[in-house]
matplotlib code that plots the C-alpha trace (Angstrom):
import matplotlib.pyplot as plt

x = [-13.7, -13.9, -15.8, -18.3, -19.3, -19.3, -21.5, -23.8, -23.9, -25.0, -27.6, -29.0, -28.7, -30.0, -33.6, -36.1, -36.8, -33.5, -32.7, -35.6, -34.0, -30.7, -32.3, -33.7, -30.8, -28.8, -26.7, -26.4, -27.3, -26.3, -27.0, -29.0, -30.0, -28.1, -28.0, -25.6, -25.8, -25.8, -22.4, -20.7, -21.7, -20.0, -17.0, -16.4, -16.7, -14.5, -12.2, -9.8, -8.8, -7.2, -7.1, -10.7, -11.5, -10.3, -12.0, -15.4, -14.6, -14.2, -17.4, -18.9, -22.0, -23.1, -23.2, -19.9, -18.1, -19.8, -18.2, -14.9, -14.1, -14.3, -12.2, -9.2, -6.0, -5.7, -2.1, -1.2, -2.9, -1.0, -1.7, -2.2, -4.2, -6.5, -6.6, -8.1, -10.7, -11.5, -11.7, -14.5, -16.4, -20.0, -22.4, -21.4, -22.0, -19.9, -18.0, -17.8, -17.4, -14.3, -13.2, -13.7, -12.9, -10.3, -8.4, -7.9, -6.0, -3.3, -0.5, -1.2, -4.0, -2.6, -1.6, -5.5, -6.8, -4.5, -5.2, -9.0, -9.9, -8.9, -10.3, -13.1, -15.3, -18.1, -17.4, -13.8, -14.0, -16.3, -13.7, -11.4, -13.3, -15.1, -11.6, -10.7, -14.3, -12.8, -9.7, -10.6, -13.3, -11.8, -7.7, -5.6, -3.5, -4.4, -3.2, -5.2, -3.0, -3.1, -6.9, -7.3, -6.3, -9.3, -11.6, -11.6, -11.6, -14.9, -16.5, -15.0, -16.0, -18.9, -21.9, -20.4, -19.6, -21.2, -23.8, -22.3, -19.1, -21.0, -22.7, -18.7, -17.8, -20.4, -19.8, -16.0, -17.2, -18.8, -16.0, -13.1, -15.3, -16.3, -12.9, -12.6, -10.9, -9.8, -10.3, -14.1, -14.6, -13.3, -15.1, -18.1, -17.5, -17.2, -20.4, -22.3, -21.2, -22.0, -25.6, -27.8, -26.2, -28.7, -28.4, -30.4, -31.6, -33.4, -36.7, -35.3, -36.3, -32.3, -31.6, -28.1, -27.7, -27.3, -23.2, -23.1, -26.1, -24.5, -21.4, -22.8, -24.8, -21.7, -20.3, -23.6, -22.7, -19.5, -19.3, -22.4, -20.6, -17.4, -19.5, -20.6, -17.3, -16.1, -19.3, -18.9, -15.4, -15.8, -18.3, -15.5, -13.3, -15.6, -16.7, -12.9, -12.3, -15.6, -14.2, -10.9, -12.3, -13.9, -10.9, -8.9, -11.8, -11.8, -8.3, -8.4, -10.3, -8.6, -5.8, -7.5, -8.7, -5.4, -3.9, -7.1, -6.4, -2.7, -2.8, -5.3, -2.9, -0.7, -2.8, -3.7, 0.3, 0.5, -2.3, -0.6, 2.9, 0.7, -0.8, 2.5, 4.1, 1.2, 1.2, 5.2, 4.5, 1.9, 3.3, 6.7, 4.4, 2.7, 6.7, 7.7, 4.2, 5.3, 9.5, 8.5, 5.9, 8.3, 11.2, 9.1, 7.8, 11.2, 12.2, 10.2, 10.9, 14.1, 13.5, 11.4, 13.6, 17.2, 15.7, 13.7, 16.9, 18.6, 15.9, 16.5, 20.0, 20.6, 18.2, 19.9, 23.3, 21.6, 20.3, 23.5, 25.2, 21.2, 22.2, 25.7, 24.6, 21.6, 24.6, 26.5, 23.8, 23.2, 26.3, 27.5, 24.5, 25.2, 28.7, 27.3, 25.4, 28.4, 30.0, 26.6, 24.4, 22.6, 21.3, 17.9, 17.1, 19.4, 17.5, 14.8, 17.3, 18.7, 15.5, 14.5, 17.5, 17.6, 13.8, 14.8, 17.3, 15.0, 12.3, 15.3, 15.6, 11.7, 11.9, 13.9, 11.6, 8.4, 9.4, 9.3, 6.4, 3.4, 1.6, 4.7, 5.2, 1.0, 1.9, 4.7, 3.6, 2.0, 5.8, 7.1, 4.7, 5.6, 9.0, 8.7, 6.7, 9.4, 12.0, 10.1, 10.1, 14.0, 14.6, 12.7, 13.7, 17.6, 18.9, 22.0, 22.4, 23.7, 26.2, 27.5, 27.5, 28.0, 31.8, 32.7, 31.6, 33.1, 37.0, 35.3, 33.7, 36.3, 38.3, 35.9, 35.6, 38.3, 39.1, 36.2, 37.6]
y = [43.7, 47.4, 48.8, 50.8, 47.6, 45.5, 48.3, 48.3, 44.2, 43.9, 46.5, 44.6, 41.2, 43.1, 42.8, 43.8, 41.0, 39.9, 43.7, 43.9, 40.6, 41.1, 44.7, 42.6, 40.0, 43.9, 44.2, 48.1, 50.4, 50.6, 47.4, 46.4, 42.5, 40.2, 36.4, 34.9, 32.2, 35.0, 36.4, 33.7, 33.1, 36.8, 35.3, 33.2, 35.7, 37.5, 34.9, 36.9, 40.7, 42.5, 45.3, 45.3, 43.8, 46.9, 49.4, 47.6, 47.3, 51.0, 51.9, 50.6, 48.9, 46.1, 43.8, 45.3, 43.9, 40.7, 40.6, 41.7, 39.5, 36.7, 37.9, 39.0, 38.0, 36.6, 35.8, 38.9, 41.5, 42.5, 43.1, 46.1, 46.3, 42.9, 44.7, 48.3, 45.6, 43.9, 48.2, 48.8, 45.4, 46.7, 43.6, 40.0, 38.0, 40.1, 39.4, 35.9, 35.9, 38.0, 34.7, 32.5, 33.6, 36.3, 35.5, 31.5, 32.0, 34.8, 34.4, 37.0, 34.1, 33.8, 37.6, 38.3, 35.0, 37.3, 40.6, 40.7, 38.2, 40.8, 43.6, 46.0, 46.6, 44.3, 43.2, 43.4, 40.8, 38.8, 37.8, 36.6, 34.4, 33.4, 33.1, 30.6, 28.4, 28.2, 27.2, 24.6, 23.4, 23.7, 23.4, 21.7, 24.9, 24.6, 21.5, 20.1, 21.9, 25.3, 25.2, 23.9, 26.4, 29.1, 26.7, 28.9, 31.8, 31.1, 30.1, 32.9, 35.5, 33.8, 35.1, 39.2, 39.4, 41.6, 39.7, 38.7, 38.1, 35.8, 33.8, 33.3, 32.6, 29.7, 28.2, 28.7, 26.0, 23.4, 23.6, 22.6, 19.9, 18.8, 17.7, 14.5, 12.8, 14.2, 17.9, 16.8, 15.6, 18.8, 21.1, 18.6, 19.7, 23.4, 23.5, 22.1, 23.9, 27.1, 26.0, 28.2, 31.3, 34.0, 35.5, 38.3, 37.1, 40.2, 39.9, 36.6, 33.0, 31.9, 30.3, 30.0, 26.3, 24.5, 23.6, 20.5, 18.9, 20.2, 18.2, 15.3, 15.2, 15.3, 12.5, 10.7, 11.2, 10.9, 7.1, 6.3, 7.5, 5.5, 2.8, 2.9, 3.7, 0.2, -1.7, -0.3, -0.8, -4.5, -4.7, -3.3, -5.3, -8.5, -6.6, -6.2, -10.1, -11.0, -9.3, -10.4, -13.7, -13.4, -12.0, -15.0, -17.5, -15.3, -15.5, -18.9, -19.4, -16.9, -19.2, -22.4, -20.7, -19.7, -23.0, -24.4, -22.1, -23.3, -26.9, -25.7, -24.1, -26.7, -29.7, -27.2, -26.5, -30.7, -30.8, -28.3, -30.1, -33.1, -31.8, -30.3, -33.8, -35.2, -32.5, -33.3, -37.0, -36.3, -34.2, -36.8, -39.8, -37.7, -36.6, -40.1, -41.6, -38.2, -39.6, -42.8, -43.2, -40.3, -43.1, -45.2, -43.5, -42.3, -46.0, -47.5, -44.6, -45.9, -49.3, -48.5, -45.9, -47.9, -51.2, -48.1, -46.8, -50.6, -51.4, -48.5, -48.0, -52.0, -50.8, -48.0, -50.4, -53.2, -50.8, -49.4, -53.9, -55.0, -51.9, -52.8, -56.4, -54.8, -53.3, -55.7, -57.6, -55.5, -54.7, -59.1, -60.1, -57.9, -59.5, -63.3, -63.1, -62.0, -65.1, -67.1, -65.9, -69.4, -69.2, -67.4, -67.0, -64.4, -60.8, -61.6, -61.6, -58.6, -56.7, -58.3, -56.9, -53.7, -53.4, -54.9, -51.9, -49.1, -50.6, -50.5, -46.8, -45.7, -47.0, -44.2, -41.7, -44.2, -43.1, -39.3, -39.0, -42.0, -41.0, -42.1, -45.2, -45.7, -45.6, -47.5, -50.5, -52.1, -51.5, -53.5, -56.4, -56.3, -56.9, -59.4, -61.3, -61.2, -62.0, -65.2, -66.2, -65.3, -67.8, -70.5, -70.1, -69.9, -71.7, -72.2, -69.3, -67.9, -70.2, -69.6, -65.7, -66.1, -67.9, -65.7, -62.4, -62.6, -62.4, -59.1, -57.5, -58.0, -55.8, -53.7, -53.1, -52.6, -49.5, -47.9, -49.3]
z = [7.2, 8.6, 12.0, 10.1, 7.9, 10.9, 13.3, 10.0, 10.0, 13.6, 13.3, 10.8, 12.9, 16.1, 17.2, 19.8, 21.2, 21.8, 22.7, 25.9, 26.9, 27.5, 29.3, 31.7, 32.1, 32.9, 30.0, 29.3, 26.2, 23.8, 21.8, 19.2, 20.5, 18.2, 19.1, 20.1, 17.0, 14.6, 16.9, 16.1, 12.5, 12.3, 13.4, 11.7, 9.0, 10.6, 12.3, 14.2, 13.8, 16.9, 15.6, 14.7, 18.1, 19.6, 17.6, 18.4, 22.4, 22.7, 20.8, 24.0, 22.6, 24.2, 20.9, 19.4, 23.0, 22.5, 19.3, 19.8, 22.5, 19.8, 17.1, 19.4, 19.7, 23.2, 22.9, 21.8, 24.3, 26.7, 30.5, 29.6, 27.4, 29.6, 33.0, 30.9, 29.0, 32.9, 34.3, 31.7, 31.6, 33.0, 32.4, 34.0, 30.9, 28.8, 31.9, 30.9, 27.9, 28.1, 30.9, 28.1, 24.6, 26.1, 29.2, 29.5, 26.4, 27.5, 29.6, 32.4, 33.1, 37.1, 37.5, 36.1, 38.7, 41.5, 40.5, 40.0, 42.3, 45.0, 43.3, 44.8, 41.9, 41.1, 37.6, 37.9, 41.3, 39.6, 36.6, 39.0, 40.2, 37.5, 36.0, 38.6, 37.7, 34.4, 35.2, 37.4, 35.0, 31.5, 32.2, 33.6, 34.4, 37.7, 39.9, 43.4, 45.4, 43.6, 43.6, 47.7, 48.7, 47.6, 49.2, 52.3, 50.8, 49.3, 52.7, 54.2, 52.0, 50.0, 51.8, 52.3, 48.8, 46.2, 44.3, 41.1, 42.7, 44.8, 41.6, 40.7, 43.2, 43.5, 40.4, 41.1, 43.9, 41.9, 39.5, 41.9, 43.6, 39.7, 39.1, 41.5, 43.9, 47.1, 46.3, 45.7, 49.1, 50.2, 48.1, 49.0, 52.8, 52.2, 50.1, 53.1, 55.5, 53.2, 52.1, 49.8, 48.2, 47.3, 44.3, 42.2, 39.0, 37.9, 35.8, 35.1, 35.7, 36.7, 39.4, 41.8, 42.3, 45.0, 45.5, 47.3, 45.6, 42.2, 43.1, 44.5, 41.0, 38.7, 40.8, 40.5, 36.8, 36.8, 38.4, 36.6, 33.2, 34.9, 34.8, 31.3, 30.1, 31.6, 30.0, 27.0, 26.7, 28.0, 25.2, 22.3, 24.0, 23.1, 19.6, 18.4, 19.7, 17.6, 14.9, 15.0, 14.9, 12.2, 10.4, 11.3, 9.8, 6.6, 6.2, 7.0, 4.5, 2.1, 2.8, 1.8, -1.5, -2.3, -1.3, -4.0, -6.6, -6.2, -6.7, -10.0, -11.2, -10.8, -12.7, -15.2, -16.0, -15.5, -17.8, -20.2, -20.3, -21.7, -24.4, -25.4, -25.1, -26.7, -29.6, -29.7, -29.6, -32.5, -35.1, -34.5, -35.0, -38.8, -39.1, -38.6, -41.2, -44.3, -44.1, -44.5, -47.3, -49.2, -48.6, -50.2, -52.9, -54.1, -53.4, -55.6, -58.7, -58.1, -58.7, -61.9, -63.0, -64.2, -65.9, -68.5, -68.8, -68.8, -71.6, -73.7, -72.8, -74.5, -77.3, -78.5, -78.2, -80.2, -82.8, -84.6, -85.1, -86.5, -89.2, -89.7, -89.8, -92.7, -94.7, -94.5, -96.0, -98.3, -99.6, -99.9, -102.5, -105.6, -105.3, -104.4, -107.9, -110.2, -109.0, -109.5, -111.6, -112.2, -108.6, -109.6, -105.9, -105.3, -106.5, -104.4, -101.3, -102.0, -102.7, -99.2, -97.1, -98.8, -97.2, -94.1, -93.6, -95.1, -92.4, -89.7, -90.8, -90.7, -87.3, -85.8, -87.5, -85.8, -81.9, -83.5, -85.1, -85.3, -88.0, -90.2, -88.0, -88.5, -92.6, -92.7, -90.4, -93.8, -95.6, -92.9, -93.0, -96.5, -96.3, -93.3, -95.8, -98.6, -96.2, -94.8, -98.5, -99.8, -96.8, -98.2, -101.3, -101.4, -98.7, -101.1, -102.2, -98.4, -97.6, -101.2, -100.8, -97.2, -98.0, -100.6, -98.8, -95.7, -97.3, -98.6, -95.8, -94.2, -96.3, -96.1, -92.2, -91.7, -93.0, -91.7, -87.9]

ax = plt.figure().add_subplot(projection="3d")
ax.plot(x, y, z, "-o")
ax.set_aspect("equal")
plt.show()
């Protein structure tokens, strides 16, 4: 914000009622009558602005100068500028805000205290003593040893000083006595000797406090505050102990719960291991039983298979020999019949042997085709019946034929071998 915008803002914030109040308290014109709360809001918007502060101060407007002390860069102000502002002071309320907002934060604070407290002008001299009160009450820039020499000066000069200077000296005496300790007792003695200080506050309800009574009140409040502080401290300690005990109990409970949880976890893990072991054993038993069943089945199959194979092999070996004998018998009867023509039983033997050979040849075909075997069955029965008849009718022919046929069979068998 620039100067023109700020002045328009101040004018819009002013009110006639506040303006009249300020005039009763000694504020010089021109002024808009802006409340301190509105000035503080405006300060937050502007923040620190040294150039604008200087421009506002130069306007001479009481509201603008109040705002100038709020936005000034106190640390950057030179002594000449600071002293120039002090010489321009013309209202006791403006003096107070100038000291609290600017001078207390200035690097020239000690020089200002010594210079202005001996000034001839009422407002400038008030600034010196008001600065002493602010340093004693609000900061630790001055020690008790540095503040002690100011008590005799207050006692000697307070009743002869200007109106607003007396008010500032009384405020400084109260501030020094309010620091406590040995300095408090010394300030209290001075205040009792000084007595009541008269200040003209104009057409207002303001009053000047009695320094001795005020210091006593501050001391009682501090002692009471100290007692209350001790009580509060004890209560705080007890509360902390209770909280610590509860926290310890809670920690123990948590630790116990954690131990229980660990034990439960161990039990669960143990149960899991047992379950795994049981499962492994069950699987092993099942596998063992399955293996034993498989071996049993294989053993039974092995025992059955060789017997069938042996019977099949024996049948195959027996078939050629039987066929050879049948062939020999088939060929033998004709020769025997020639050598023994008188025997009538020979022809039936030949026919029976021929039919037997035919039955033997038909046997392999019956394995491949069941219907053929069924058809050959009646013929086989007839052949067997004829064979039985041949055996009964020609016992003698077999003997003669066998003797005569044997050498011939041997001779015929050799070339085949």
